[in-house]
C-alpha positions in Angstrom: -48.8 33.0 -24.5 -49.0 31.5 -21.0 -48.0 28.1 -22.3 -45.1 29.6 -24.2 -43.8 31.4 -21.1 -44.0 28.2 -19.0 -42.2 26.2 -21.7 -39.4 28.8 -21.8 -39.1 28.9 -18.0 -38.8 25.1 -17.9 -36.2 25.1 -20.7 -34.2 27.7 -18.7 -34.3 25.6 -15.6 -33.2 22.6 -17.5 -30.2 24.6 -18.9 -29.2 25.7 -15.4 -29.5 22.1 -14.2 -27.3 20.7 -17.0 -24.7 23.5 -16.5 -24.5 22.6 -12.8 -24.1 18.9 -13.6 -21.4 19.8 -16.1 -19.5 21.9 -13.6 -19.8 19.1 -11.1 -18.0 16.7 -13.4 -15.6 19.1 -15.0 -12.2 17.5 -15.5 -13.5 14.0 -14.9 -13.3 11.2 -17.4 -15.2 7.9 -17.4 -13.5 4.7 -16.1 -16.5 2.6 -17.2 -17.9 3.2 -20.7 -21.3 1.7 -19.9 -21.0 -0.8 -22.7 -18.3 -3.3 -21.9 -15.2 -4.0 -19.7 -12.7 -2.0 -21.9 -10.0 -0.7 -19.6 -10.6 -3.3 -16.9 -9.4 -6.9 -16.3 -10.0 -9.7 -13.8 -7.5 -9.6 -10.9 -7.3 -13.4 -11.2 -7.5 -14.3 -14.9 -8.4 -17.9 -14.0 -11.1 -16.8 -11.5 -14.9 -17.1 -12.0 -16.0 -14.0 -14.0 -19.2 -12.9 -12.3 -19.2 -9.4 -14.0 -21.5 -8.3 -16.8 -22.8 -5.1 -18.4 -26.4 -4.3 -19.0 -28.1 -1.0 -19.8 -25.2 1.1 -18.7 -24.8 -0.8 -15.4 -21.7 -2.9 -14.4 -23.1 -5.9 -12.5 -21.4 -8.3 -10.2 -23.8 -11.2 -9.6 -22.6 -13.7 -7.0 -25.0 -16.6 -6.6 -25.1 -18.7 -3.4 -22.2 -21.0 -3.3 -20.2 -19.0 -5.9 -17.0 -17.0 -5.4 -16.5 -14.1 -7.8 -13.3 -12.3 -8.9 -12.1 -8.7 -8.3 -12.2 -6.3 -11.3 -9.1 -4.0 -11.8 -8.4 -1.0 -14.0 -5.6 -1.4 -16.5 -4.4 2.1 -15.6 -2.8 3.2 -12.4 -3.4 6.5 -10.5 -1.9 8.4 -7.6 -3.6 11.6 -6.6 -7.2 11.8 -7.7 -10.9 12.2 -7.0 -13.2 9.4 -8.1 -17.0 9.5 -8.3 -19.2 6.4 -8.5 -22.7 5.1 -7.9 -23.4 1.7 -6.4 -26.4 -0.4 -5.4 -26.4 -3.5 -3.1 -28.9 -5.8 -1.6 -29.3 -6.1 2.2 -26.1 -7.7 3.7 -24.2 -7.8 0.4 -20.5 -7.0 0.7 -18.2 -5.4 -1.8 -15.6 -2.6 -1.8 -14.1 0.2 -3.9 -10.3 0.3 -3.6 -8.2 3.5 -4.1 -4.8 2.7 -5.6 -5.8 -0.9 -5.1 -4.8 -0.6 -1.4 -7.3 1.4 0.5 -10.8 0.0 0.6 -13.9 2.2 0.8 -16.3 -0.4 2.1 -19.6 -1.2 0.3 -22.2 -3.0 2.5 -25.9 -3.3 2.5 -26.1 -2.3 6.2 -29.1 0.2 6.2 -30.9 -1.8 8.8 -28.1 -1.5 11.2 -28.6 2.3 11.4 -25.1 3.0 12.8 -21.6 3.4 11.3 -18.7 1.0 12.0 -15.2 0.3 10.9 -16.5 -2.5 8.6 -19.8 -0.7 7.6 -20.8 1.0 4.4 -18.4 3.9 3.6 -15.8 2.9 6.2 -12.1 3.0 5.3 -12.3 -0.8 5.9 -11.3 -1.9 9.4 -9.3 1.4 9.8 -11.9 4.2 10.4 -15.7 4.2 10.7 -17.6 6.9 8.9 -18.2 10.1 10.9 -21.9 9.6 10.5 -24.3 6.9 9.1 -25.1 7.7 5.5 -26.3 4.4 4.0 -29.4 4.1 1.8 -31.9 1.2 1.8 -31.2 -1.9 -0.3 -32.1 -1.5 -3.9 -31.4 2.3 -4.0 -28.6 3.9 -5.9 -26.0 5.4 -3.6 -23.5 8.1 -4.6 -19.9 8.3 -3.5 -17.0 10.7 -4.0 -13.5 9.8 -2.8 -10.4 11.9 -2.9 -6.9 10.7 -2.1 -3.9 13.1 -2.1 -0.7 11.7 -0.7 -1.9 9.6 2.3 -5.0 11.7 3.0 -8.5 10.4 2.2 -11.7 12.3 2.0 -15.1 10.6 1.3 -18.6 12.0 0.7 -21.3 9.3 0.7 -24.9 10.2 -0.3 -24.1 13.9 0.1 -22.6 13.6 3.6 -18.8 14.0 4.3 -18.0 10.9 6.2 -14.1 11.1 6.1 -12.2 14.4 6.1 -8.5 14.3 5.2 -8.0 11.1 7.1 -4.4 10.0 7.2 -4.1 6.3 6.1 -0.6 5.0 5.9 -1.5 1.3 5.7 -3.1 -1.0 3.2 -6.5 -2.1 4.5 -6.7 -5.8 3.5 -7.1 -7.8 0.2 -4.8 -5.1 -1.3 -3.0 -5.5 -4.6 0.3 -4.9 -2.7 1.5 -2.8 0.2 3.3 -0.2 -1.8 1.1 2.6 -0.6 3.5 5.4 -1.8 3.2 4.3 -5.4 0.4 4.7 -8.0 -2.1 1.9 -8.2 -5.3 0.9 -9.9 -8.9 1.2 -9.0 -10.3 -2.1 -8.1 -13.8 -3.3 -7.4 -14.2 -6.2 -5.0 -16.1 -9.0 -6.6 -15.4 -12.0 -4.5 -17.9 -11.4 -1.8 -21.4 -10.4 -2.9 -23.7 -9.0 -5.5 -23.2 -5.3 -6.3 -24.0 -2.9 -9.2 -22.0 0.1 -10.3 -22.6 3.0 -12.8 -21.2 6.4 -13.6 -17.6 5.6 -12.5 -15.4 8.6 -13.3 -12.0 9.9 -12.2 -10.2 13.3 -12.2 -6.5 13.0 -11.7 -4.9 15.7 -9.4 -1.4 17.1 -9.5 1.3 15.9 -7.2 2.1 18.5 -4.7 5.4 18.1 -2.8 5.5 19.1 0.8 7.3 22.5 1.4 11.0 22.2 2.2 12.1 23.5 5.6 14.0 26.7 5.2 17.7 26.6 6.1 18.5 28.8 9.0 
């Protein structure tokens, strides 16, 4: 009887955990199917394709002396929240671009111990994270980024590092400078080795600013 009760308790806990996970991802859809690059294309079709998929992981492997190519979604988005996990070696450099124009920096900088405008989680060269949140090399890191209009919020490894930051400029290596238009997600692939998994997006409605009342 004791074993049965323990089993039922464990099953109940698992159900609660799965429900919490489902609620956390409600309204999201995958951008990466875990099997192949369906829905994505190389930014430069003639560039070196350093991307591969293995066991549900999207891998960009850039060997010494090589130069990879950015990977871009076929679809474009405007207001959205995107979740993703990434893993990088020490010193490796990549980036996750919102609308193809605003880079959330990815960098193996755990040993630095401090945030910077070019460090992990930064809105690249625009704003440093509010606090240092990087994990050691070889560990999966979680990120959630929301962009509504020109305001960006980012949570890295459970810490809110940007809160409704106004960003009215493209941050470098952008698809174009049309920041008021929908754009793709793109993963920087020309710098260093990086792995991604569980990339998912939830599109958010466009909310127009309130009109001033006539007086």
